C-alpha positions, -999 to +999 in steps of 0.1 A: +063-069+109+089-057+135+117-072+124+111-061+087+106-026+104+137-022+129+152-034+100+145-011+073+143+020+096+182+005+115+195+002+078+186+036+067+200+055+095+232+040+101+238+046+067+226+088+068+198+081+050+162+092+051+130+069+056+097+081+035+064+067+045+036+069+017-006+054+034-031+043+012-062+044+020-093+026-002-132+044+001-156+019-003-147-015+014-179-011+035-202-009+012-185-039-003-187-056+028-223-053+026-226-064-011-202-090-010-191-099+018-164-103+040-148-125+017-149-102-006-132-078+015-103-096+024-097-108-008-098-071-024-067-063+006-048-096-006-049-083-040-037-047-033-012-060-011+005-076-040+000-046-061+016-023-038+049-048-034+050-049-070+051-013-072+077-002-048+112-019-045+125-050-025+138-035+003+105-011+003+085-022+034+045-028+023+026-030+061-013-034+068-025+001+086-060-001+101-088-024+088-089-004+057-056+010+042-017+000+042+011+020+048+047+019+029+082+027+042+105+043+017+143+039+033+168+059+011+138+079-005+143+114+007+131+143-017+121+112-043+090+103-022+065+123-044+077+108-072+072+073-055+033+090-043+025+095-077+039+066-093+019+045-075-008+070-078-009+064-114+001+024-113-036+022-089-058+040-118-050+012-137-055-012-106-081-045-113-083-069-084-081-102-098-103-119-071-135-108-077-143-084-103-170-068-083-139-048-062-136-024-091-155+001-074-131-001-044-107+032-054-072+043-035-091+070-017-058+090+000-024+085-011-004+105+015 
């Protein structure tokens, strides 16, 4: 939400900290939509949001970024953002959505 975004960014800047941004995009959602329908895509994205929230700190902010991705704001991360990105990539490799087992074909295509 906008309030969460303001809180995260103002808290970090008030204390002289940095805020890093990690973007996550998924490939294969169009194919999933054609084969399984829109509900499967929505379920996958809900599972992906829960997965991302479980794999970052409580103070980090996970938000949708477009139709097929997410952005994660990481306050006070600074130079360790690459460590966070690598940890998310490793966790994503083992990610299995819970609502639709067929969603396994979708992969995290980019973590920037």
